[in-house]
C-alpha positions as CSV (number, residue, x, y, z in Angstrom):
1,M,25.5,-2.5,7.6
2,T,23.3,-4.1,6.0
3,T,24.3,-7.6,4.1
4,A,23.7,-9.2,0.3
5,Q,20.7,-10.3,-0.1
6,D,19.2,-12.0,-3.0
7,L,15.4,-11.6,-3.8
8,S,15.1,-12.7,-7.2
9,H,11.5,-12.4,-8.7
10,T,12.1,-15.5,-10.8
11,D,10.1,-18.4,-9.3
12,L,7.3,-19.9,-12.1
13,K,4.9,-21.5,-9.6
14,P,4.8,-19.2,-6.1
15,A,2.5,-20.4,-3.2
16,A,-1.0,-19.2,-2.5
17,E,-0.9,-15.3,-0.7
18,L,-1.5,-16.3,3.0
19,A,-3.2,-13.0,3.1
20,T,-4.4,-9.8,1.0
21,F,-6.2,-6.9,2.2
22,G,-9.7,-5.2,2.5
23,A,-10.5,-1.9,3.4
24,V,-8.2,1.1,4.0
25,H,-10.3,3.1,6.9
26,L,-9.1,7.2,6.9
27,D,-9.8,9.4,8.8
28,V,-9.9,12.7,7.1
29,V,-11.1,17.3,7.6
30,D,-13.8,17.6,5.3
31,A,-16.0,14.9,3.3
32,D,-16.4,16.4,-0.5
33,R,-12.7,18.0,-0.7
34,S,-11.8,14.3,-0.6
35,L,-14.6,12.8,-2.7
36,G,-12.7,15.7,-5.0
37,F,-9.9,13.5,-4.8
38,W,-10.8,10.0,-4.4
39,R,-14.0,9.7,-6.9
40,D,-13.4,12.4,-9.5
41,R,-9.7,12.2,-9.3
42,V,-8.1,8.8,-8.9
43,G,-11.5,6.5,-9.8
44,L,-12.7,4.9,-7.1
45,Q,-16.8,4.7,-6.9
46,L,-19.5,5.8,-4.1
47,L,-20.1,2.7,-3.1
48,G,-22.4,4.0,0.0
49,E,-22.9,5.9,3.4
50,E,-23.1,4.8,6.6
51,D,-23.1,6.7,10.3
52,G,-21.4,9.9,7.6
53,A,-18.6,7.2,7.1
54,L,-18.1,7.2,3.0
55,R,-17.6,3.8,1.3
56,L,-15.6,3.9,-1.6
57,G,-14.1,1.1,-3.9
58,A,-14.1,-0.4,-7.4
59,A,-17.3,-2.3,-8.7
60,V,-18.6,-3.6,-5.3
61,E,-15.5,-4.2,-3.4
62,P,-14.3,-1.5,-0.9
63,L,-11.1,-0.2,-1.2
64,L,-11.6,2.8,1.1
65,V,-13.2,4.2,4.3
66,L,-13.6,7.8,4.5
67,H,-14.4,9.2,8.1
68,P,-14.4,13.1,8.1
69,G,-13.9,15.2,10.9
70,A,-10.6,15.2,11.5
71,R,-9.4,18.5,13.1
72,G,-6.0,18.6,10.9
73,P,-4.5,17.4,8.1
74,S,-1.9,14.5,8.3
75,Q,1.1,15.6,9.8
76,R,5.1,14.8,10.0
77,G,7.5,13.2,13.1
78,H,4.8,10.4,13.6
79,A,4.0,6.9,13.1
80,G,1.3,6.0,11.0
81,L,0.8,5.8,7.1
82,Y,3.0,6.4,5.2
83,H,0.8,5.8,1.8
84,L,-1.5,3.0,1.0
85,A,-1.5,0.8,-2.3
86,I,-3.9,0.8,-5.0
87,H,-3.9,-1.9,-7.7
88,V,-4.7,-1.5,-10.9
89,P,-5.2,-5.5,-13.1
90,T,-4.5,-4.2,-16.3
91,E,-1.8,-1.8,-18.2
92,P,-4.9,0.1,-20.1
93,E,-6.9,0.4,-17.2
94,F,-3.0,1.7,-15.4
95,A,-2.5,4.4,-18.8
96,R,-6.3,5.7,-18.2
97,V,-5.9,6.4,-14.2
98,L,-2.1,8.1,-15.7
99,A,-4.4,9.9,-18.7
100,R,-7.1,11.3,-16.2
101,L,-4.5,12.7,-13.3
102,F,-2.9,14.3,-15.7
103,E,-6.1,15.8,-17.6
104,R,-7.3,17.1,-14.2
105,R,-3.5,18.4,-13.5
106,S,-2.4,16.4,-11.2
107,F,0.6,17.1,-9.2
108,M,2.0,13.8,-8.8
109,S,5.2,11.4,-9.1
110,P,5.1,8.5,-11.3
111,V,8.2,5.6,-10.7
112,D,9.3,2.6,-12.7
113,H,10.4,0.6,-9.8
114,V,10.9,-2.7,-12.2
115,M,8.9,-4.0,-9.8
116,S,6.4,-2.3,-11.2
117,K,5.4,1.0,-12.4
118,S,4.1,3.5,-9.6
119,I,2.2,7.1,-9.3
120,Y,2.9,8.9,-6.1
121,L,0.3,11.5,-4.9
122,D,-0.9,12.7,-1.8
123,D,-4.3,13.7,-0.7
124,P,-5.8,16.6,0.2
125,D,-4.9,15.6,3.6
126,G,-1.6,14.8,2.4
127,I,-2.3,11.4,3.1
128,G,-0.5,9.0,0.3
129,L,-1.0,7.2,-2.1
130,E,0.6,4.6,-4.7
131,L,-1.3,3.8,-7.4
132,V,0.5,0.4,-8.7
133,L,0.8,-1.6,-11.7
134,E,2.6,-5.2,-10.9
135,T,5.2,-6.7,-13.3
136,P,7.3,-8.9,-11.4
137,E,8.2,-10.2,-14.9
138,R,10.3,-7.5,-16.0
139,M,12.4,-8.3,-12.3
140,R,15.0,-10.6,-12.7
141,S,16.2,-10.4,-8.9
142,M,16.9,-7.5,-6.6
143,R,20.1,-7.6,-4.1
144,M,20.9,-5.3,-1.1
145,T,24.7,-4.3,-1.2
146,P,26.5,-1.8,1.7
147,R,25.8,0.8,-1.2
148,G,22.4,0.3,-1.1
149,P,19.7,-1.7,-3.6
150,E,20.9,-3.5,-6.8
151,V,18.1,-4.3,-9.2
152,I,18.3,-6.5,-12.1
153,D,15.5,-6.1,-15.0
154,S,14.7,-8.8,-16.6
155,S,17.6,-8.4,-19.5
156,G,20.3,-8.3,-17.6
157,R,20.6,-5.0,-16.8
158,K,21.0,-3.1,-13.9
159,R,18.3,-0.5,-12.5
160,S,17.9,2.0,-9.5
161,G,14.3,0.8,-9.2
162,R,13.5,4.3,-8.5
163,D,14.0,5.8,-12.4
164,P,11.4,8.3,-14.2
165,L,8.2,6.1,-15.2
166,D,7.9,6.1,-19.3
167,V,4.9,8.7,-19.3
168,R,4.5,7.9,-22.9
169,E,5.6,3.8,-23.1
170,V,2.2,3.4,-20.4
171,L,0.1,6.0,-22.7
172,A,0.7,4.2,-25.8
173,A,-1.9,1.5,-23.9
174,L,-4.8,3.3,-23.5
175,P,-7.2,1.6,-24.9
176,D,-10.2,4.9,-25.7
177,D,-11.1,8.5,-24.8
178,D,-13.2,7.6,-21.2
179,L,-11.5,9.4,-18.5
180,D,-14.1,9.1,-16.5
181,R,-14.7,5.1,-16.9
182,P,-14.1,4.2,-12.9
183,F,-11.5,0.9,-11.4
184,P,-12.3,-2.3,-12.9
185,I,-13.2,-5.4,-10.8
186,G,-9.3,-6.3,-9.8
187,T,-8.6,-3.5,-8.8
188,K,-7.5,-4.0,-5.0
189,I,-5.4,-2.9,-2.2
190,G,-2.5,-4.2,-3.0
191,H,0.1,-2.6,-0.2
192,V,0.5,-1.0,2.6
193,H,3.7,1.2,3.4
194,L,3.9,2.7,7.6
195,H,6.1,4.6,9.3
196,V,6.9,3.1,12.4
197,G,9.5,4.6,15.4
198,D,11.4,1.0,15.5
199,I,12.6,-1.7,12.7
200,A,13.2,-4.3,14.6
201,A,10.6,-4.2,16.2
202,G,8.4,-3.9,13.4
203,Q,10.2,-6.6,12.1
204,R,9.0,-9.0,15.2
205,F,6.1,-8.1,14.7
206,Y,5.0,-8.4,10.7
207,R,7.8,-11.9,9.7
208,D,6.8,-13.5,13.5
209,D,3.6,-12.8,14.7
210,L,1.9,-12.2,11.8
211,G,3.8,-14.5,9.3
212,F,4.7,-12.3,6.8
213,V,7.8,-13.5,4.9
214,D,10.9,-11.7,5.2
215,G,11.9,-9.4,1.2
216,M,14.8,-6.9,1.8
217,N,16.0,-5.3,4.9
218,M,17.8,-2.1,4.1
219,G,18.1,-0.5,8.0
220,T,15.9,2.2,7.7
221,M,13.0,0.4,5.9
222,A,12.1,-3.1,6.1
223,D,9.6,-4.9,3.8
224,F,7.7,-7.7,3.9
225,H,5.6,-10.4,1.4
226,A,2.7,-12.7,1.4
227,N,4.9,-16.1,0.1
228,G,4.1,-15.2,-3.4
229,R,5.1,-13.5,-6.5
230,F,5.0,-9.6,-5.9
231,K,7.9,-9.3,-3.3
232,H,5.8,-6.0,-1.5
233,R,2.6,-6.7,0.6
234,V,3.5,-4.7,3.9
235,A,6.4,-2.1,3.9
236,I,7.6,-0.2,7.0
237,N,10.6,2.6,7.4
238,T,12.1,5.4,9.9
239,W,12.1,8.1,7.8
240,Q,10.2,10.0,10.3
241,G,12.4,9.1,13.5
242,T,12.8,5.9,15.6
243,G,10.6,6.2,18.6
244,V,8.2,8.1,16.7
245,A,4.4,7.2,18.5
246,Q,0.9,8.3,17.0
247,P,-0.5,11.6,15.8
248,A,-2.5,13.4,18.3
249,A,-6.4,12.7,18.5
250,G,-8.5,14.3,15.5
251,T,-5.7,14.6,13.1
252,A,-6.0,13.0,9.1
253,G,-4.9,9.6,8.4
254,L,-5.1,6.0,8.6
255,R,-8.0,4.7,11.2
256,H,-7.1,1.6,10.3
257,F,-6.5,-1.3,7.6
258,T,-7.8,-5.0,6.7
259,V,-6.1,-8.1,6.6
260,R,-8.0,-11.0,5.3
261,F,-5.8,-14.6,6.5
262,D,-6.6,-17.4,3.2
263,T,-7.9,-19.8,6.8
264,E,-9.4,-19.6,9.9
265,E,-6.5,-21.5,10.9
266,R,-4.5,-19.0,9.9
267,L,-6.4,-16.4,11.3
268,G,-6.2,-17.9,14.5
269,E,-2.4,-19.3,15.1
270,V,-2.1,-15.8,14.5
271,L,-4.5,-14.7,16.9
272,G,-2.4,-16.2,19.4
273,R,0.5,-15.2,19.0
274,V,-0.4,-11.4,18.9
275,E,0.2,-9.8,22.8
276,Q,-3.5,-7.8,22.5
277,T,-6.5,-7.9,20.8
278,E,-9.9,-5.9,20.9
279,S,-13.0,-6.6,19.7
280,H,-14.0,-5.0,16.3
281,P,-17.3,-5.0,14.6
282,D,-15.5,-6.1,11.6
283,G,-13.0,-9.0,12.7
284,N,-10.2,-8.4,15.3
285,L,-8.6,-5.1,15.9
286,V,-4.4,-5.7,16.9
287,R,-2.1,-2.8,17.0
288,D,1.6,-3.4,15.9
289,P,4.6,-2.1,18.3
290,S,4.3,2.2,17.0
291,G,0.5,1.8,17.0
292,N,-0.3,1.1,14.0
293,A,-4.2,-0.1,13.6
294,M,-5.1,-2.9,11.1
295,V,-8.2,-5.1,11.9
296,M,-8.0,-9.2,11.5
297,T,-10.5,-11.7,9.7
298,S,-10.5,-14.1,7.0
């Protein structure tokens, strides 16, 4: 049984985050179809193309690299990416992307997590995306109980953390009618959520080897943060089954994501703890116990 644990979000001067995320690399089936989603619906800019790979981002910051040529869509029953999360810096810009998705008749699920406002949707290959506005100031605490998560908001109300988002309230912050304006500077990959085959092995890897901080353990899901105010930077779950492996080669999904440690010294310490690394043009490629790949840099 999961024991209750207090996860207060009221710290006023959190330490600097030990790691942030760079670009997420995805294998996709069709370049034009994926561009129609990630650029025209979501709002990323096409920054360039190299060896067939498409770099997309906000302003000059690459957030996503698409590698066309996968032979089939994302498949259930495997380890891999549950969703990547693009975090938007302001409520007006969060309102803009929500309005754009409504205007373009996108199938989505807007959710109020209290610590964040979120929009969930899938790309044409079934790859999950969460669009996020961080709102840790709205949360007083979260704790796990034998009955599940219990969220207390800043006014003291008990919340589920999974309520429908008040879309009218969000859209009231829309600053203008320009729904083609791309994401602004400050938009970032804010977290990744992964399917794994073993929660305990994943905890040891992300906590003990990589140094992320334990957030919450819900039995079939574990959460980690990077020592900052927002307590959700890496999440892992066994919702696709225990012992699941990576999908077959040629399946759309995660190729790798990028972890940028705050100092060269911390990167060196982490690389000294992981069992195996591979050389990569962008840094050091490491795989978690379920085979999810990440490139580490500083």
